[in-house]
C-alpha positions as a printed Julia matrix, in Angstrom:
186×3 Matrix{Float64}:
  -34.76  35.84  85.47
  -36.98  38.94  85.64
  -40.54  38.76  84.4
  -41.04  41.03  81.4
  -43.64  41.11  78.69
  -42.89  38.55  75.99
  -42.54  39.34  72.34
  -45.15  37.24  70.61
  -44.46  36.86  66.9
  -47.62  34.98  65.99
  -51.05  35.35  67.49
  -54.2   33.43  68.09
  -56.94  34.13  65.56
  -59.24  37.12  66.08
  -62.41  35.11  65.36
  -63.46  31.47  65.19
  -66.69  29.52  65.0
  -67.56  27.64  68.19
  -66.42  24.06  67.65
  -63.51  24.96  65.37
  -60.01  23.75  66.14
  -57.4   26.45  66.7
  -53.67  26.12  66.17
  -51.04  28.82  66.37
  -47.39  29.13  67.29
  -45.61  31.58  69.56
  -41.99  32.58  69.3
  -41.09  34.16  72.61
  -37.69  35.57  73.34
  -38.15  36.12  77.09
  -39.87  32.8   77.79
  -38.15  29.9   76.01
  -40.08  26.65  76.13
  -37.22  24.78  77.8
  -37.69  27.03  80.88
  -41.39  27.98  80.76
  -44.83  26.53  80.09
  -47.74  28.45  78.56
  -51.53  28.29  78.91
  -53.84  30.08  76.47
  -56.98  31.17  78.32
  -60.29  32.28  76.82
  -62.41  33.94  79.5
  -65.67  32.12  78.81
  -67.95  30.31  81.21
  -66.69  27.64  81.68
  -63.16  28.9   81.05
  -61.28  27.46  78.09
  -57.67  26.66  78.99
  -55.26  25.14  76.47
  -51.71  24.13  77.34
  -49.07  24.98  74.78
  -46.4   22.44  73.86
  -42.74  23.12  73.18
  -41.74  23.26  69.54
  -38.33  22.73  67.93
  -37.54  26.47  67.81
  -37.79  26.86  71.6
  -41.22  28.41  71.18
  -44.7   27.04  71.72
  -47.45  25.43  69.71
  -50.97  25.96  71.01
  -53.47  23.46  69.63
  -57.07  23.7   70.85
  -59.36  20.84  69.92
  -62.78  21.85  68.59
  -64.45  20.15  71.56
  -63.0   22.84  73.84
  -64.95  25.63  72.13
  -67.92  23.6   70.9
  -70.43  24.81  73.5
  -69.1   28.32  74.07
  -71.81  30.95  73.73
  -71.2   33.38  70.86
  -69.58  36.65  71.86
  -66.34  38.54  72.33
  -64.03  37.23  75.03
  -60.76  38.33  76.61
  -57.78  36.04  76.05
  -54.54  35.68  77.99
  -51.23  33.86  77.77
  -50.07  32.64  81.17
  -46.39  31.69  81.39
  -45.16  29.63  84.35
  -41.52  28.93  85.11
  -40.8   25.18  85.07
  -38.16  25.33  87.84
  -40.15  27.72  90.08
  -43.93  27.6   89.63
  -44.23  30.74  91.78
  -42.82  32.73  88.85
  -45.72  33.51  86.56
  -46.45  36.15  83.95
  -49.95  36.83  82.63
  -50.05  38.61  79.3
  -53.36  39.96  77.99
  -53.97  39.35  74.29
  -56.46  40.94  71.95
  -59.94  39.52  72.4
  -61.42  36.73  70.35
  -64.83  36.69  68.73
  -66.52  33.32  68.95
  -69.2   33.02  66.32
  -72.14  30.63  66.66
  -71.47  26.98  66.02
  -72.92  26.49  62.51
  -73.8   22.84  63.09
  -75.76  23.42  66.32
  -78.82  25.51  67.13
  -78.01  29.07  68.21
  -77.56  29.45  71.96
  -79.98  32.22  72.83
  -78.81  35.09  74.99
  -80.81  36.51  77.89
  -81.97  39.39  75.68
  -83.15  36.99  72.96
  -85.15  34.95  75.48
  -86.6   38.1   77.07
  -87.62  39.4   73.62
  -89.46  36.14  72.92
  -91.29  36.42  76.26
  -92.3   40.05  75.63
  -93.49  39.29  72.1
  -95.54  36.34  73.38
  -97.07  38.55  76.08
  -98.01  41.24  73.55
  -99.52  38.64  71.23
 -101.53  37.08  74.05
 -102.94  40.44  75.18
 -103.73  41.65  71.65
 -105.47  38.4   70.66
 -107.45  38.48  73.9
 -106.2   35.04  74.86
 -105.42  36.38  78.35
 -106.58  39.44  80.27
 -103.21  39.66  81.99
  -99.79  38.12  81.48
  -96.73  37.77  83.68
  -93.11  38.12  82.68
  -90.88  37.23  85.59
  -92.41  38.93  88.62
  -94.19  41.66  86.59
  -97.84  41.42  85.55
  -99.19  43.3   82.51
 -102.69  43.99  81.19
 -103.96  45.58  77.96
 -103.44  48.98  79.6
  -99.71  48.19  79.66
  -99.34  47.46  75.95
  -97.43  50.7   75.29
  -94.97  49.79  78.06
  -94.56  46.32  76.54
  -94.0   47.85  73.09
  -91.25  50.06  74.6
  -89.61  47.07  76.28
  -89.86  45.09  73.04
  -88.26  47.91  71.03
  -85.38  48.19  73.52
  -84.84  44.44  73.42
  -84.93  44.41  69.6
  -82.1   46.96  69.52
  -80.11  44.96  72.07
  -80.64  41.68  70.2
  -79.72  43.32  66.88
  -76.44  44.47  68.46
  -75.74  41.02  69.85
  -76.44  39.37  66.51
  -74.15  41.87  64.77
  -71.33  41.11  67.24
  -71.89  37.4   66.54
  -71.52  37.99  62.81
  -75.2   37.2   62.14
  -77.8   39.25  60.29
  -79.6   41.51  62.75
  -83.21  41.14  61.55
  -83.97  44.81  62.06
  -83.87  46.35  65.49
  -85.77  49.52  64.79
  -88.97  50.87  66.22
  -92.44  49.65  65.34
  -94.91  52.18  64.01
  -98.27  51.63  65.64
 -101.49  52.39  63.77
 -104.99  52.25  65.17
 -107.97  51.79  62.87
 -111.3   53.05  64.16
């Protein structure tokens, strides 16, 4: 049997909340379930892999338990269907699917992204320098003083835009993301 792209008549959802269960069926003309197996892969870290089971119509039922996506960081991920021939496991077909958006788990605290954590660090550094709590602050391997406040404001503004974009992609309100207008009173 030659490996050709399957005709998938039903698809996985486009978006879920982390921790939700997912169930969908596939009706595949080129890969009947009596000859092939299927894995649904979500390219997260760690990778989510769900084995499909044969259904009565010679198709597949994919049923992902909520525990499999419970701790996945919010974001957009690539998904694939991987078909493997039962008689000859060397015969495999990988079929890219449309991506899936995994929204934050509503019953757990939001997993912060690198940009969110960096923004918190920069805001804390600015606050510390402005209040005079410290004469210098370090973020990673960089050290900043009051002379560097404008640079820190630039970094903060860039991070705000990045975080606003991330929050939007997660389906969350963005809390702004624009520039800060600085005023000096003499």
